C-alpha positions as CSV (number, residue, x, y, z in Angstrom):
1,X,-4.5,6.8,4.7
2,X,-4.5,3.3,3.3
3,X,-6.8,0.4,3.4
4,X,-6.8,-3.2,2.4
5,X,-9.9,-4.7,0.7
6,X,-10.0,-8.5,0.8
7,X,-13.2,-8.9,-1.2
8,X,-14.3,-9.1,-4.7
9,X,-17.2,-6.8,-3.8
10,X,-17.4,-3.8,-6.1
11,X,-16.9,-0.4,-4.4
12,X,-16.6,3.2,-5.5
13,X,-13.6,5.4,-5.0
14,X,-13.9,9.1,-4.3
15,X,-11.9,11.9,-5.8
16,X,-8.1,11.9,-5.3
17,X,-8.0,8.2,-4.4
18,X,-6.4,5.2,-6.2
19,X,-6.9,1.5,-6.0
20,X,-3.8,-0.7,-6.4
21,X,-4.0,-4.3,-7.7
22,X,-0.6,-5.6,-7.0
23,X,0.9,-8.6,-8.8
24,X,2.2,-10.0,-5.5
25,X,0.4,-10.6,-2.2
26,X,-1.9,-7.6,-1.7
27,X,-1.7,-7.7,2.0
28,X,2.1,-7.6,1.9
29,X,1.9,-4.5,-0.4
30,X,-0.5,-2.9,2.1
31,X,2.0,-3.4,4.9
32,X,4.9,-2.3,2.8
33,X,3.1,1.0,1.9
34,X,2.7,1.6,5.6
35,X,6.4,1.0,6.3
36,X,8.7,4.0,7.2
37,X,10.8,3.2,4.1
38,X,7.9,3.7,1.7
39,X,6.2,6.5,3.7
40,X,9.5,8.5,3.4
41,X,9.3,8.0,-0.4
42,X,5.7,9.2,-0.4
43,X,6.5,12.3,1.7
44,X,9.3,13.2,-0.7
45,X,6.9,12.9,-3.7
46,X,3.9,14.8,-2.4
47,X,3.1,18.2,-3.6
48,X,0.8,20.9,-2.3
49,X,0.5,22.7,1.0
50,X,-3.2,22.7,1.9
51,X,-4.1,19.3,0.5
52,X,-1.1,17.1,-0.3
53,X,-1.3,14.9,-3.4
54,X,0.9,12.4,-5.1
55,X,0.8,11.7,-8.8
56,X,0.2,8.3,-10.3
57,X,3.7,8.6,-11.9
58,X,5.2,8.9,-8.4
59,X,3.1,6.0,-7.0
60,X,4.3,3.8,-9.9
61,X,7.9,4.8,-9.0
62,X,7.7,3.8,-5.4
63,X,10.5,1.3,-4.5
64,X,8.9,-1.5,-2.5
65,X,11.4,-4.2,-1.3
66,X,10.3,-7.6,-2.6
67,X,11.8,-10.6,-0.9
68,X,11.1,-14.1,-2.4
69,X,7.4,-15.2,-2.6
70,X,7.5,-17.5,0.5
71,X,8.8,-14.6,2.6
72,X,6.2,-12.2,1.2
73,X,3.4,-14.7,2.0
74,X,4.9,-15.3,5.5
75,X,5.1,-11.6,6.3
76,X,1.6,-11.0,5.0
77,X,0.2,-13.9,7.0
78,X,1.9,-12.9,10.3
79,X,1.0,-9.2,10.1
80,X,-2.5,-10.0,8.9
81,X,-3.1,-12.4,11.8
82,X,-2.0,-9.7,14.2
83,X,-4.2,-7.1,12.5
84,X,-7.1,-9.6,12.6
85,X,-6.7,-10.0,16.4
86,X,-6.8,-6.2,16.9
């Protein structure tokens, strides 16, 4: 499960969770992580049968396609607007 936090409000993470602070548009990264391309990489990297986990090393190794900045911002804006309407 993933979530996008668009606030500077402090929050607490539970066990086996990670917060990402990307260097590019965070909303774009959120949508990229939900894409089939990245989800397949995650499925290949998880271990465990009862509770699947993924290591920080594997998270850092995920290949996320990065178009130029204007495209990144456009993608995030359009998908974000659709999400906001839902």
